[in-house]
N, C-alpha and C positions, 0 to 999 in steps of 0.2 A: 139205645139198647145198651151200650157199653158206659162205663164210668157212672154206674149206678152207685147209690149210697149202700153198702152191703150192710152196714150198722142197723138198717132198719128192718132187716130178715130176722125172724124167730125161728128157733130151732123147727125143723120139720119142712121149712121153705124150700120147694124143688128150684134148682139153679142148673145154668151150664156154668162150669168152671174151666179155667183155661190155665194149664201148666206149660212151661218152657217146652218145646219140641213135641208137644202133644196137641191134637186138636181139641176144640171146645168138648167137654164131656159132661154128661147128666150127673148131678149130685144133689145132696140135700144139706141145709145147714144144719148143723149138729150143735147140741148144748155143749159149750166148752166146760162147763162145770161138772159135766157127767162122769160118774166113776168107772164107766165102760171104754173111756178113751185110754190107750196105753200110755204109758209114762213118756216114750221117746216122741211121741206126738206132741206133748206139752213143750217138750226140750225143743221142738223144730219151730216154735213160734217166733216170729220176727216182729220188730217195733212198729211196721206197718201194715201188719195183719189185721184185717177187721172181722174175719168170720173164720169158723172151722168148717170144712166140708167133708163130707162122707161120700165118696164117689159110688155110684151104682155100678154094678157088675154085670157083665153079658151072661153070666152063669146065674142069674136069679137074685133072689132078695137075702139069700144066706151071706154070712159074713164072708164066706169064701170069694177070694177075687177083688175085694171091696178094699180101698185103701182112703187114708186120712190125708188131708193137706190144709194148712193154712192159707188163707188167700187175701189178697189186696182187694181194694174197691174195683180196680181195672181188670181183675181177673174173674169176675162173676157177674152174671146176669139171670135173671128169672127165667124160669123155663114155665111154659103153659099159660102165661099171661099174654103174650102177643104172638100169635101164630105165624105171623110174617118173621119175627125174630127166630121163633123155633125152627121154621122152614130154612132160613138161610145157614143156621149152625148145624142142623140136621143134615143138610144135603152138601155140606161143605166139604170139599175134596182136599183138604189140609192133611191127610193121614197120608204117610208114605206107603202104606200096604193095604191091600183090599181086606186084610184080616181086621187091622184097627177100624176101617171104615163099618165093618159088620159088628165089631165090639161096641163101636158108639151107637149104632142103630139098635141093637139089642139091648144096651143099658138105657136108651132112650124109652123103649116101649115099657122097660121094668119100672123106670121112674114114673112114666104116666100111670101104669097100674097101680103104683103105690100111692100116687096123688089123685086118683079117680078122674084122670084127665084122658079125653079121647085122643089117641095118638095120630099123627099125621100119617097118610097112607105112604107106603113105601115108594 
């Protein structure tokens, strides 16, 4: 599941991405050459970054509540490819609050909807 080669992902690939002090969260690989990316996001890129992700939001597919982050290969794994991996990450209780668990689950449903994937049952 982890330590996948994120460089193989093309823009639009659905992934779980991990940021420090946050649970694994649904995101999509974004085209790093896109003019839609804010300047400060480009400035945040580190030498070990392999992909740019755009996190899904619990508020739906609009840009509101979505954020960008450069990730390393250890911070990303595919979403919707292996249902067992999805189940582990979807049900993980790594969040400190019930609100964050709710946000992860809502973002997961939105990611599945975006990718035409049947989501896991709650």
